[in-house]
C-alpha positions, -999 to 999 in steps of 0.1 A, spaced: 126 -359 522 94 -337 528 97 -304 507 105 -278 528 85 -242 522 110 -214 513 93 -183 509 109 -154 489 97 -121 487 118 -107 451 90 -85 445 106 -63 468 135 -54 443 113 -32 419 100 -5 438 66 15 439 63 22 403 58 -14 402 31 -24 423 12 -11 459 1 -21 488 -35 -35 488 -56 -52 516 -81 -77 508 -113 -78 510 -134 -91 542 -158 -117 529 -187 -130 548 -180 -168 545 -149 -186 538 -162 -223 520 -130 -243 505 -139 -256 473 -108 -267 460 -71 -270 470 -41 -286 449 -28 -311 473 -2 -320 446 13 -285 442 11 -279 477 32 -308 484 55 -292 463 58 -261 480 62 -273 512 22 -262 524 3 -300 517 5 -303 558 -17 -268 565 -51 -279 580 -78 -267 562 -83 -238 588 -50 -228 582 -58 -227 542 -81 -207 542 -62 -180 566 -39 -180 543 -56 -182 509 -91 -167 517 -84 -145 546 -48 -135 531 -29 -142 565 5 -135 553 30 -165 547 59 -161 570 88 -152 550 72 -139 522 52 -106 513 39 -93 548 9 -69 528 -4 -78 491 5 -61 458 -15 -50 431 10 -49 403 9 -20 379 7 -23 342 -9 -13 312 -16 -33 280 -34 -36 245 -71 -50 245 -78 -60 213 -54 -39 198 -65 -9 217 -43 7 237 -54 12 276 -31 29 301 -61 25 327 -54 -13 337 -33 -27 363 -43 -58 389 -79 -44 395 -95 -73 416 -61 -92 426 -28 -93 438 4 -107 446 1 -127 478 34 -144 482 63 -157 466 82 -188 470 106 -211 457 94 -245 442 113 -281 444 131 -271 411 144 -237 428 121 -217 404 108 -186 419 71 -190 420 43 -160 426 7 -169 443 -13 -150 427 -52 -141 432 -84 -131 411 -114 -122 434 -98 -109 461 -114 -72 463 -113 -38 450 -76 -19 440 -71 14 426 -73 -2 394 -106 -16 401 -122 10 373 -159 13 394 -156 -29 392 -165 -47 426 -131 -67 421 -148 -98 428 -150 -135 409 -177 -155 403 -179 -191 416 -186 -199 381 -155 -178 369 -136 -196 393 -146 -231 389 -138 -227 350 -106 -217 358 -97 -249 379 -104 -270 347 -86 -249 321 -56 -248 338 -60 -287 351 -66 -298 313 -41 -283 300 -18 -290 325 -24 -324 318 -19 -313 280 16 -305 285 9 -268 281 30 -249 305 3 -232 326 -6 -210 355 -19 -236 384 -52 -229 402 -39 -234 436 -68 -223 457 -110 -217 452 -129 -206 484 -166 -196 481 -172 -163 495 -208 -158 502 -215 -125 484 -238 -122 458 -230 -105 424 -243 -91 394 -230 -100 359 -239 -94 323 -228 -126 309 -241 -153 340 -277 -152 355 -274 -130 386 -273 -124 413 -243 -152 410 -223 -168 439 -189 -154 449 -152 -170 448 -114 -157 453 -91 -179 435 -53 -179 440 -31 -192 410 3 -203 412 24 -188 388 64 -191 375 59 -149 373 30 -123 368 49 -98 349 33 -95 317 39 -77 283 18 -48 297 41 -41 326 70 -30 302 41 -11 283 39 8 310 74 20 311 76 27 277 43 51 283 59 71 302 96 70 286 108 54 322 143 43 308 155 34 344 127 16 356 129 -1 321 163 -18 330 153 -22 363 123 -46 354 149 -61 327 173 -71 354 148 -84 375 136 -105 344 169 -119 336 181 -125 375 151 -146 380 133 -159 351 158 -159 320 198 -161 333 210 -171 296 194 -138 286 222 -122 308 250 -100 288 279 -76 295 260 -48 296 218 -33 298 216 -35 255 226 -73 255 204 -79 282 173 -63 273 181 -82 232 184 -112 250 153 -108 273 133 -106 240 153 -137 222 141 -156 255 110 -146 256 102 -149 221 112 -184 226 90 -195 251 63 -175 239 65 -194 201 63 -227 226 32 -218 243 13 -210 208 24 -243 197 15 -257 228 -23 -242 225 -25 -248 188 -18 -282 193 -39 -290 226 -69 -272 205 -71 -249 230 -89 -212 221 -76 -188 250 -103 -160 239 -83 -131 250 -50 -125 237 -43 -88 254 -7 -79 255 -13 -76 298 -20 -112 294 8 -127 285 38 -130 303 78 -133 304 80 -166 312 58 -176 283 32 -194 306 -6 -197 298 -29 -177 324 -59 -159 331 -85 -180 317 -123 -162 314 -142 -168 281 -120 -202 272 -130 -228 248 -115 -265 237 -121 -268 200 -153 -292 195 -135 -301 157 -110 -285 140 -119 -251 129 -96 -220 121 -126 -193 128 -139 -207 161 -139 -181 188 -141 -184 222 -151 -148 234 -190 -140 226 -177 -102 223 -147 -109 202 -170 -97 168 -145 -99 146 -126 -129 155 -94 -110 163 -87 -145 186 -98 -172 168 -83 -200 172 -64 -201 138 -54 -164 141 -35 -172 176 -4 -179 165 0 -141 149 -19 -128 176 12 -142 200 34 -125 172 17 -92 177 21 -89 211 58 -101 211 59 -66 183 47 -48 217 73 -59 237 99 -52 213 94 -16 207 89 -11 246 128 -22 247 134 4 220 141 25 256 171 7 264 182 -17 225 189 -6 189 156 -17 167 176 -37 143 187 -62 170 157 -63 187 136 -70 152 164 -96 142 151 -112 175 112 -109 168 123 -124 133 129 -155 147 94 -162 162 80 -178 127 108 -202 125 104 -211 162 66 -215 161 68 -238 127 93 -259 143 76 -262 178 41 -268 165 47 -303 146 67 -311 177 37 -306 207 12 -325 178 31 -357 176 37 -355 220 2 -349 222 -6 -378 201 21 -398 219 47 -402 187 83 -401 182 92 -377 152 100 -397 119 117 -367 105 102 -336 94 85 -341 59 66 -369 73 58 -351 105 44 -322 80 26 -347 59 9 -363 94 -3 -324 97 -13 -320 65 -33 -352 64 -48 -350 100 -60 -318 99 -76 -315 64 -94 -348 75 -105 -337 108 -119 -299 93 -137 -322 66 -154 -344 89 -157 -322 120 -146 -352 138 -148 -347 174 -113 -336 183 -104 -351 220 -116 -383 209 -93 -384 177 -63 -375 199 -71 -402 222 -83 -427 197 -48 -425 180 -25 -418 207 6 -441 201 -3 -445 164 3 -480 154 -1 -492 191 -33 -480 195 -51 -495 163 -74 -520 180 -86 -492 209 -93 -470 177 -114 -501 166 -135 -495 197 -138 -461 196 -171 -444 189 -156 -435 157 -146 -466 146 -169 -459 114 -156 -433 103 -117 -443 109 -129 -470 82 -138 -449 55 -117 -441 27 -110 -405 36 -89 -416 65 -69 -439 51 -39 -411 41 -40 -403 81 -37 -437 92 -8 -439 67 4 -409 83 1 -417 118 16 -452 111 48 -441 98 54 -424 133 68 -450 160 47 -447 194 67 -428 219 67 -445 249 42 -471 242 40 -480 279 18 -457 288 -8 -472 269 -11 -498 299 -26 -471 318 -65 -474 327 -72 -442 318 -67 -460 280 -91 -485 285 -121 -463 283 -140 -455 253 -143 -415 256 -111 -393 271 -115 -363 296 -123 -335 280 -138 -298 286 -165 -292 257 -185 -269 264 -214 -289 267 -194 -305 294 -183 -277 309 -224 -264 313 -236 -296 326 -206 -297 356 -215 -260 363 -250 -268 365 -248 -294 390 -230 -266 410 -254 -238 404 -289 -257 410 -280 -282 440 -248 -274 452 -236 -307 439 -198 -312 438 -197 -348 428 -195 -348 392 -174 -319 388 -150 -336 414 -152 -367 398 -147 -350 364 -113 -335 380 -104 -371 389 -104 -381 356 -83 -349 346 -61 -363 370 -62 -397 355 -54 -381 323 -23 -363 334 -5 -393 348 -14 -412 320 1 -389 295 28 -378 315 41 -352 296 49 -332 329 48 -297 322 64 -266 337 
């Protein structure tokens, strides 16, 4: 049976303290560059013609039964640990809400859709390169089992933008991303900043009802504590997922984290070329605050800001107890996530920790290419012959790799039938190292040639099917 489109407008349960009506920009052109057909099918929107798609996701004609007017969401946040009360949706808005095939409330949020009251002298636009990079990051993370927003639509808009970090003028675009929620930690921070306990209670009720029903308690105090408990759990899982995928988000400000534990907002992201805890993604992260190895602690710091906000409703000791669970949850999630990316079953906690120690110690010393190693040894013992044909085969033959091999082979393959997928017959994995990303973009920028990008995205989708990790 075909999935039916199921519009929602739950955000209207929250009043004008949380959002303001805005109008989308009137773009001179609308060239469809990306439509996420797979997710459109899951949402009952797969039958839209390209013209109708552009009407809804480029010109923002309302989707029947959902929001009649876009809403720019209000929030504050810490940016590199400096509090900023002047953030909010500066170049995006909430366009529509709907239910998916699992009955989850989902948001269509935009990036580059025009100016809002929070644009702060910005033009409210998104470069085409920024939109293309967001598609890449979200698709690769989804393939690797990370709970991420989905790049749903990208439309080139025909304007010429000036930017400091790209050759200018550069091409413009508008992105629509699909997420389970756009309720940021910074949404709570804004209410705490003004001491709005009633607004905080309303926001907690909204989040518990739509995202974390297990957090519901007999009163608001217990519901607030329960919301923190659930958010800590899903966010610890997210941090572990990034680390296992070798992903560096780049800008882990409190306004870039949401209560559903989704990864989103991909600006200066990178995938690790090799294991390096000090690796940073953003050129402006001069102190390495959000370096790869610091991501788990950055996440905890942001959770601490959320907990502080909830003291408007709940007692400090109860909130501190929930926040204190993060370290244990992360330590449990990380080895499990690494084993999942390697296609292995756990042979026990001790064996898993031994694998982590041996693998990452060896990778850090040799600087072996991160995505290649995980690809070559997917399935452990089931991939011994494949690894022997890898570009890294000689490195695997060295004596330093022997402890890693032993640790890998101590774990049985998880669903080894996945290795029969044609994806694993290639010598190299689908990956998004910075050199590959820049090469793909150069074809678009210099010749408007989208074929290499489309081919690479097809390869990433093959990885998603082969790994079959099915994130949220």
